[in-house]
C-alpha positions as CSV (number, residue, x, y, z in Angstrom):
1,X,-58.3,10.5,26.6
2,X,-55.7,10.8,23.9
3,X,-55.3,9.1,20.6
4,X,-53.0,6.0,20.6
5,X,-49.6,6.1,19.0
6,X,-49.6,3.9,16.0
7,X,-47.0,1.3,16.8
8,X,-47.2,-2.3,17.9
9,X,-46.0,-3.4,21.3
10,X,-44.0,-6.2,19.6
11,X,-41.4,-3.6,18.5
12,X,-40.9,-2.5,22.1
13,X,-40.6,-6.1,23.3
14,X,-38.0,-6.8,20.6
15,X,-35.8,-4.0,21.7
16,X,-36.0,-5.3,25.3
17,X,-35.1,-8.8,24.1
18,X,-38.2,-10.2,25.9
19,X,-39.8,-13.4,24.5
20,X,-43.0,-12.7,22.5
21,X,-45.2,-15.6,23.4
22,X,-48.8,-14.4,23.7
23,X,-49.3,-15.9,27.2
24,X,-46.4,-13.8,28.4
25,X,-47.4,-10.4,27.0
26,X,-49.6,-9.6,29.9
27,X,-48.1,-11.5,32.8
28,X,-44.3,-11.5,32.4
29,X,-42.7,-9.9,35.4
30,X,-39.8,-7.6,34.7
31,X,-39.0,-6.5,38.2
32,X,-40.3,-7.1,41.7
33,X,-40.1,-4.2,44.2
34,X,-41.0,-5.1,47.9
35,X,-43.4,-7.7,46.6
36,X,-45.1,-5.5,44.0
37,X,-44.4,-6.1,40.3
38,X,-43.8,-4.2,37.1
39,X,-45.1,-6.3,34.2
40,X,-44.0,-6.3,30.6
41,X,-47.3,-5.1,29.4
42,X,-47.4,-2.2,32.0
43,X,-43.9,-1.1,31.0
44,X,-44.6,-1.3,27.3
45,X,-47.7,0.9,27.8
46,X,-45.4,3.5,29.4
47,X,-43.1,3.3,26.4
48,X,-46.0,3.7,23.9
49,X,-47.3,6.7,25.9
50,X,-43.9,8.4,25.8
51,X,-43.5,7.7,22.1
52,X,-46.8,9.3,21.3
53,X,-45.4,12.6,22.4
54,X,-42.7,12.6,19.6
55,X,-44.3,14.1,16.6
56,X,-41.3,13.1,14.4
57,X,-42.2,9.4,14.9
58,X,-45.8,9.8,13.7
59,X,-45.2,8.1,10.3
60,X,-42.4,5.7,11.0
61,X,-42.7,2.0,10.4
62,X,-42.4,-0.5,13.2
63,X,-39.0,-1.7,12.0
64,X,-37.5,1.7,11.4
65,X,-34.1,2.6,12.9
66,X,-35.6,5.9,14.1
67,X,-38.2,4.1,16.2
68,X,-35.7,1.7,17.8
69,X,-33.3,4.5,18.6
70,X,-36.1,6.5,20.2
71,X,-37.1,3.5,22.3
72,X,-33.5,3.0,23.4
73,X,-33.3,6.7,24.4
74,X,-36.5,6.8,26.5
75,X,-36.3,3.4,28.2
76,X,-33.7,4.2,31.0
77,X,-35.6,7.2,32.3
78,X,-38.9,5.4,32.0
79,X,-37.9,2.4,34.1
80,X,-36.3,4.7,36.7
81,X,-39.5,6.8,36.9
82,X,-41.7,3.6,37.1
83,X,-39.8,2.3,40.1
84,X,-39.6,5.7,41.8
85,X,-43.4,6.0,41.4
86,X,-44.0,2.5,42.8
87,X,-41.8,3.3,45.8
88,X,-43.8,6.4,46.5
89,X,-47.1,4.6,46.0
90,X,-46.0,1.9,48.5
91,X,-45.0,4.6,51.0
92,X,-48.4,6.2,50.6
93,X,-50.2,3.0,51.4
94,X,-47.9,2.5,54.4
95,X,-49.0,5.9,55.7
96,X,-52.7,5.0,55.3
97,X,-53.5,7.2,52.3
98,X,-56.3,5.9,50.1
99,X,-58.8,7.1,47.5
100,X,-62.4,7.0,48.7
101,X,-65.4,6.5,46.5
102,X,-66.5,10.2,46.8
103,X,-63.0,11.4,45.8
104,X,-62.9,9.0,42.9
105,X,-66.3,10.0,41.6
106,X,-65.4,13.7,41.9
107,X,-62.2,13.2,39.9
108,X,-64.1,11.0,37.4
109,X,-66.7,13.7,36.9
110,X,-64.0,16.3,36.2
111,X,-62.3,13.9,33.6
112,X,-65.6,13.4,31.8
113,X,-66.3,17.2,31.8
114,X,-62.9,18.2,30.5
115,X,-63.0,15.6,27.7
116,X,-66.7,16.2,26.8
117,X,-67.6,12.7,27.8
118,X,-70.7,13.4,29.8
119,X,-72.5,10.7,27.8
120,X,-71.8,7.3,29.4
121,X,-71.6,5.5,26.1
122,X,-68.9,8.0,24.9
123,X,-67.0,7.5,28.1
124,X,-67.0,3.7,27.8
125,X,-66.0,4.0,24.2
126,X,-63.1,6.2,25.2
127,X,-62.0,3.8,27.9
128,X,-62.1,0.9,25.4
129,X,-60.1,2.9,22.9
130,X,-57.4,3.2,25.6
131,X,-57.5,-0.5,26.4
132,X,-58.7,0.3,29.9
133,X,-61.6,-0.6,32.2
134,X,-63.1,1.6,34.9
135,X,-61.1,-0.4,37.5
136,X,-57.9,0.3,35.5
137,X,-58.6,4.0,35.5
138,X,-59.3,4.0,39.3
139,X,-56.1,2.2,39.9
140,X,-54.2,4.7,37.8
141,X,-55.8,7.7,39.5
142,X,-55.2,6.2,43.0
143,X,-51.5,5.8,42.2
144,X,-51.4,9.4,41.2
145,X,-53.2,10.5,44.3
146,X,-50.8,8.5,46.6
147,X,-47.8,10.0,45.0
148,X,-49.2,13.5,45.4
149,X,-50.1,12.9,49.0
150,X,-46.6,11.7,49.8
151,X,-45.0,14.5,47.9
152,X,-47.2,17.1,49.7
153,X,-47.3,15.8,53.2
154,X,-43.9,14.0,53.6
155,X,-41.7,16.3,51.5
156,X,-43.2,19.7,50.4
157,X,-44.6,20.6,53.9
158,X,-41.2,20.1,55.4
159,X,-39.4,22.5,53.0
160,X,-38.7,26.1,54.2
161,X,-36.9,29.0,52.5
162,X,-35.1,31.5,54.7
163,X,-34.3,35.1,53.8
164,X,-30.6,34.4,53.2
165,X,-31.4,31.7,50.7
166,X,-33.9,33.8,48.8
167,X,-31.5,36.8,48.7
168,X,-28.6,34.6,47.5
169,X,-30.7,33.3,44.7
170,X,-31.9,36.8,43.7
171,X,-28.3,38.1,43.6
172,X,-27.1,35.3,41.4
173,X,-30.2,35.1,39.1
174,X,-31.1,38.8,38.6
175,X,-31.5,38.2,34.9
176,X,-34.6,36.0,35.6
177,X,-36.3,39.0,37.2
178,X,-35.5,41.6,34.6
179,X,-37.6,43.0,31.7
180,X,-35.4,43.4,28.6
181,X,-35.0,46.8,26.9
182,X,-37.6,47.5,24.3
183,X,-38.5,50.2,21.8
184,X,-41.7,51.3,20.2
185,X,-41.6,52.8,16.7
186,X,-44.0,54.4,14.2
187,X,-43.4,53.9,10.4
188,X,-44.4,55.4,7.1
189,X,-43.6,53.3,4.1
190,X,-43.6,54.8,0.5
191,X,-43.5,51.7,-1.7
192,X,-41.5,51.7,-4.9
193,X,-43.4,49.9,-7.7
194,X,-41.5,47.2,-9.7
195,X,-42.1,45.7,-13.1
196,X,-40.9,42.1,-13.5
197,X,-38.6,42.5,-10.6
198,X,-36.9,45.6,-12.1
199,X,-37.0,49.1,-10.5
200,X,-37.8,52.1,-12.6
201,X,-35.4,54.9,-11.7
202,X,-38.1,57.6,-12.1
203,X,-40.5,55.6,-9.9
204,X,-37.7,55.3,-7.3
205,X,-37.0,59.0,-7.3
206,X,-40.7,59.8,-7.1
207,X,-41.1,57.6,-4.0
208,X,-38.1,59.2,-2.3
209,X,-39.5,62.6,-3.0
210,X,-42.8,61.6,-1.5
211,X,-41.1,60.3,1.6
212,X,-39.1,63.5,2.0
213,X,-42.4,65.5,1.6
214,X,-44.0,63.3,4.3
215,X,-41.0,64.0,6.6
216,X,-41.3,67.7,6.0
217,X,-44.9,67.6,7.0
218,X,-44.1,65.7,10.1
219,X,-41.4,68.1,11.1
220,X,-43.9,70.9,10.5
221,X,-46.1,69.4,13.3
222,X,-48.5,67.1,11.5
223,X,-49.4,64.1,13.7
224,X,-47.5,61.0,12.6
225,X,-50.5,58.6,13.1
226,X,-52.7,60.7,10.9
227,X,-50.1,61.1,8.1
228,X,-49.3,57.3,8.3
229,X,-53.0,56.5,7.8
230,X,-53.0,58.9,4.8
231,X,-49.9,58.1,2.8
232,X,-48.2,54.9,4.2
233,X,-48.2,51.7,2.1
234,X,-47.4,49.5,5.2
235,X,-50.0,47.4,6.9
236,X,-49.3,49.3,10.1
237,X,-51.1,52.3,8.7
238,X,-54.3,50.9,10.1
239,X,-52.7,51.4,13.6
240,X,-51.2,54.8,12.9
241,X,-47.9,53.3,11.8
242,X,-47.3,51.8,15.3
243,X,-44.8,49.0,15.5
244,X,-43.9,47.2,18.8
245,X,-43.0,47.2,21.5
246,X,-39.9,45.4,20.1
247,X,-37.2,43.7,22.1
248,X,-34.0,45.8,21.6
249,X,-31.9,42.6,21.4
250,X,-34.0,41.3,18.5
251,X,-33.2,44.3,16.3
252,X,-30.5,44.1,13.6
253,X,-27.2,45.6,14.6
254,X,-27.5,48.5,12.1
255,X,-31.0,49.4,13.4
256,X,-29.7,49.2,17.0
257,X,-26.9,51.6,16.2
258,X,-29.4,54.0,14.6
259,X,-31.8,53.8,17.5
260,X,-29.0,54.5,20.0
261,X,-28.3,57.8,18.3
262,X,-32.0,58.9,18.5
263,X,-34.0,60.5,21.2
264,X,-37.7,59.8,21.8
265,X,-39.7,61.8,19.2
266,X,-36.9,61.8,16.6
267,X,-37.8,60.9,13.0
268,X,-35.3,59.4,10.6
269,X,-34.4,60.6,7.1
270,X,-36.0,58.3,4.4
271,X,-34.4,54.8,4.7
272,X,-34.2,52.7,1.6
273,X,-35.6,49.2,2.2
274,X,-36.4,46.3,-0.2
275,X,-40.0,47.6,-0.5
276,X,-39.3,51.3,-0.8
277,X,-38.6,54.3,1.5
278,X,-39.4,54.2,5.1
279,X,-39.6,56.9,7.8
280,X,-39.2,55.8,11.4
281,X,-40.1,57.7,14.6
282,X,-38.8,56.6,18.0
283,X,-42.1,56.6,19.9
284,X,-40.9,55.1,23.2
285,X,-37.8,53.6,24.7
286,X,-37.9,51.3,27.8
287,X,-34.6,50.4,29.4
288,X,-33.8,47.1,31.1
289,X,-35.8,47.0,34.3
290,X,-34.8,44.7,37.2
291,X,-37.4,43.9,39.8
292,X,-36.3,44.7,43.4
293,X,-36.0,41.8,45.8
294,X,-39.3,42.6,47.4
295,X,-41.0,42.8,44.0
296,X,-39.6,39.4,43.0
297,X,-40.0,37.7,46.4
298,X,-42.9,35.5,45.4
299,X,-41.2,34.4,42.2
300,X,-38.0,33.7,44.1
301,X,-39.9,31.6,46.6
302,X,-41.4,29.5,43.8
303,X,-38.1,29.0,42.1
304,X,-36.1,28.2,45.2
305,X,-39.0,26.0,46.5
306,X,-39.1,24.0,43.2
307,X,-35.3,23.4,43.4
308,X,-35.5,22.3,47.0
309,X,-38.5,20.2,46.4
310,X,-36.8,18.3,43.5
311,X,-33.7,17.8,45.6
312,X,-35.6,16.6,48.6
313,X,-37.7,14.3,46.5
314,X,-34.6,12.6,45.2
315,X,-33.2,12.2,48.7
316,X,-36.5,10.8,49.9
317,X,-36.7,8.3,47.1
318,X,-33.1,7.3,47.6
319,X,-33.9,6.4,51.2
320,X,-36.9,4.4,50.1
321,X,-34.7,2.7,47.4
322,X,-32.0,1.8,50.0
323,X,-34.7,0.1,52.2
324,X,-36.4,-1.7,49.3
325,X,-35.9,-5.2,48.0
326,X,-35.6,-5.0,44.2
327,X,-35.4,-8.3,42.3
328,X,-34.8,-8.1,38.6
329,X,-36.2,-10.6,36.1
330,X,-34.9,-8.8,33.0
331,X,-31.2,-8.0,32.6
332,X,-31.6,-5.5,29.8
333,X,-34.0,-3.5,31.8
334,X,-31.8,-3.7,34.9
335,X,-28.9,-2.2,32.8
336,X,-31.2,0.6,31.6
337,X,-32.3,1.3,35.2
338,X,-28.7,1.5,36.4
339,X,-27.8,3.7,33.5
340,X,-30.5,6.2,34.4
341,X,-29.7,6.1,38.1
342,X,-26.0,6.8,37.4
343,X,-26.8,9.7,35.0
344,X,-29.2,11.4,37.4
345,X,-27.8,14.6,39.0
346,X,-27.1,14.1,42.7
347,X,-29.5,15.9,45.1
């Protein structure tokens, strides 16, 4: 159960230009699909649920332009989704799918466990806070189950991916199966003390000399990690000066250029940074690695499968929509529905 979004349904109704008489809030029919209905209160609950997800609206007032704009933005897709869902639910019922008591009780038990609502009083209080009854929850869960059954048995099971499709996807999307170039560094930082933001020249020279001395010791064979732990002022000293792995593309251009000129094991001259003098050692370099087709086969199957499933779902719902009788009782909502339908990418 999630916390309610703090706006009144009146604001939603105002935007939809629906009369606000109390008797109509629950029962007004917005659209009838093959005899089933979508009511004003049901649709407003969908809007409120969607608005909850927008953190930027957490503190807006009911009459704020931002809230009305957000409602206008989400409404077309919400009404399209609501009708698509109802068409799939109806199809599931036609095919004889239903939720039995054992299945419902199992799902209910999982919900209680996941939300720490094992105590019945807490569960009933959570239901009440959502404005739901146990029957409402069962209806909602059954709709979800019917949609999942139709998606699985009528659509997903009929999708197949042949080798040519998989290879074509791999060749045109190799970047999705690559690991970017990365580097691992070690650092020693000799900090230059400041006084009221000013740098003392003598202190700067002393820090540089200390950094040079540290480099000479490293070139003489002392382990970098041990020396970093001894003399470095950087937090990385606790880890032997280790930094990374770092994505090569995230590095500043000047640092990229410097790294390009180094071999693994090379140590820089002291580099002046805002904090002091830094020595860097190129510990490891990993070039871009692209998975082979065989290594990426499972990922390719999932990606191509998801694409085909989305396209097949739209085609399936289009067929249900073409066969459906849809009678609108609200012109503004009808326009929003048609707007979303026109904007949807064609399968």
